[in-house]
Structures are given as structure tokens and as C-alpha cells.
N, C-alpha and C positions, 0 to 999 in steps of 0.2 A: 364654581360657575358665579358669572358673571347676569347681572340686571341687564345685560344685551343679551348676556349667552340664553337668556330663561323664553317665556311663548306661554306667561302663565295667562289667566281669565277672567277676568271682574265686568258681572252684570249686574245694577243696579236697577232696579224697578220699584219705586216710587208713587203714592197715590193717596187721596187722601176718602177716614171714612165718612160717611156725608150719616149713618148713624149719630159718632158723638166729632164732627172734623176733625177727628185724630190724623194727623201725617207720620203712614205706615212705611215701608221703606223692607222689599227681600233682596240677597246682595246674593247671588251667587258665583259662589271666584273657588280659581285652583291653581299653585303654585304652580305650578305646568303643565303641557302639552304628555296626557297618558298617566294622571296622580286624578282619579275622582273627584267631580267636586261639588265643594260643598254648599248648602241651601243657608245663610241665615234671615230670619226678619225680627225684624226691630214695630216699636215706636221712640215720637219724640219728634223736637221743632223740628226746622228744616234746619237749621246751623248745629242742631246738635246730630242729623247723618251726614248734614255735610261735614264740617271731623269725621264720620261715624268711617267714612268716607276715606277720606283722606290720612286717617289715618291706616285704612286697610291698605290703598298703594301703594305707601312709605312702607308697608310691611309686609308685603310682595315686595314690592323694591330690594329694601332691604336684604331679601334671602330667610332663606327656612336658620332658624327654628322654628317653623309658624308658631302662631299660636292664637290657634281659632276664639277664647272667648277674651282675645284685645281688646280695649273701650276708649273714649275717647279720651286723646292725650290734654283735650281745649275747654276740660267742661268745667262751667262755672265751681264745682263743688273740689277742684282742683286734679287728680291726676288718676286714674286711673275710675272717676267713680263715673263714665260718664255715660246712656242710653246703656242699656241692656241689652243684652240677644239673644231673646227664643229661640231655642232648636226648632 
């Protein structure tokens, strides 16, 4: 299946916690219609969250196998050391 044939879903909701000024995000994603969506929440800087979202978009476009533990590829600490995603 090519990226053009997939009908995946990625919804991102970001907000700031007023108590500690932390930026949080919730991602709801599914690789295709008919596949139960997965919900992931995380915290980080705006740059970290942008990189993480870009990584998920790239992953969805690349196709299976999907790795739900994917981390930002542009982390300052090197590949695989981006913001941790909690389930």
C-alpha cells in the first residue's frame, strides 16, 4: 500500500499547564481507517513537540511496520533521545 492509498489519521492537541507552564500534547493516530486509534500524551518544548509530530507524520507516510515508541529524530541529545511519550 502506498502513502497515497492510505487514509491515516493524526490529530494533535497541545496546551500549557498553568500550574507549571509545561507544554503538553495529546496525539491521536491511526495508520488507516478500520484500525483502532492510539492515544499518546507527552510533554516538552515547542521545538521538541514539533519534531515529534514531524516524526509521526513521516512514520505514517512511510508505512508499516509502525513503532508507537518512536521518538524525535532531531533531538539535541541525538537520535532516539527525544521527548518521551507516555501511554
